[in-house]
C-alpha positions as CSV (number, residue, x, y, z in Angstrom):
1,Q,-29.2,-0.7,-48.4
2,R,-31.2,0.5,-51.3
3,F,-30.3,3.7,-53.2
4,M,-32.4,5.7,-55.6
5,C,-32.3,9.0,-57.5
6,I,-35.0,11.5,-56.6
7,Y,-35.7,15.2,-56.9
8,F,-35.1,17.4,-53.9
9,P,-35.6,21.1,-53.0
10,L,-32.5,23.3,-53.8
11,D,-32.9,25.2,-50.6
12,A,-33.4,22.3,-48.2
13,G,-30.1,22.7,-46.4
14,V,-27.7,20.0,-45.2
15,C,-28.6,16.4,-45.7
16,D,-28.0,15.2,-42.2
17,N,-30.8,17.3,-40.9
18,E,-33.8,15.3,-39.6
19,S,-36.4,17.4,-41.4
20,V,-34.5,17.1,-44.6
21,Q,-34.5,13.3,-44.3
22,T,-38.2,13.4,-43.8
23,V,-38.7,15.5,-47.0
24,C,-36.4,13.1,-48.8
25,I,-38.6,10.1,-47.8
26,N,-41.8,12.0,-48.6
27,S,-40.4,12.9,-52.0
28,I,-39.8,9.2,-52.7
29,N,-43.3,8.3,-51.6
30,H,-45.0,10.9,-53.7
31,Q,-42.6,10.7,-56.7
32,R,-42.1,14.5,-56.9
33,T,-40.8,15.5,-60.3
34,D,-41.1,19.3,-60.3
35,K,-38.2,21.7,-60.7
36,W,-35.9,20.2,-58.0
37,D,-32.3,19.1,-57.8
38,F,-31.2,15.5,-57.9
39,L,-30.1,13.9,-54.6
40,L,-28.8,10.4,-54.0
41,C,-30.7,9.0,-51.1
42,S,-31.2,5.8,-49.1
43,E,-34.7,5.1,-47.9
44,A,-34.0,6.8,-44.5
45,T,-31.1,9.2,-45.1
46,C,-30.1,11.7,-47.7
47,C,-26.6,10.7,-48.8
48,M,-25.2,13.4,-51.1
49,R,-26.3,16.1,-53.5
50,V,-25.5,15.4,-57.1
51,L,-25.6,17.8,-60.1
52,N,-27.5,15.7,-62.6
53,L,-28.9,12.3,-63.4
54,S,-25.8,10.9,-65.0
55,S,-23.6,11.6,-62.0
56,C,-26.4,10.3,-59.8
57,L,-26.4,7.0,-61.7
58,R,-22.6,6.8,-61.5
59,N,-22.9,7.2,-57.7
60,L,-25.6,4.5,-57.6
61,K,-23.3,2.1,-59.4
62,S,-20.3,2.8,-57.1
63,H,-22.5,2.4,-54.0
64,A,-23.8,-1.0,-55.4
65,K,-20.2,-2.2,-55.8
66,Q,-19.3,-1.2,-52.2
67,A,-22.5,-2.9,-50.8
């Protein structure tokens, strides 16, 4: 499963919500980089909210080890 760091709206709500997953996918497709928060996401599902890029990258590495 492929993980990546993207921006995500701060007020999007919980990540297991179907509409939130759609926004997450759309954000990847359109490479949104305006004032949004970082989330760690798979291609289909938002996994967890992270505070900044460095913690996001740490999460990516730990997920890669588990995979």
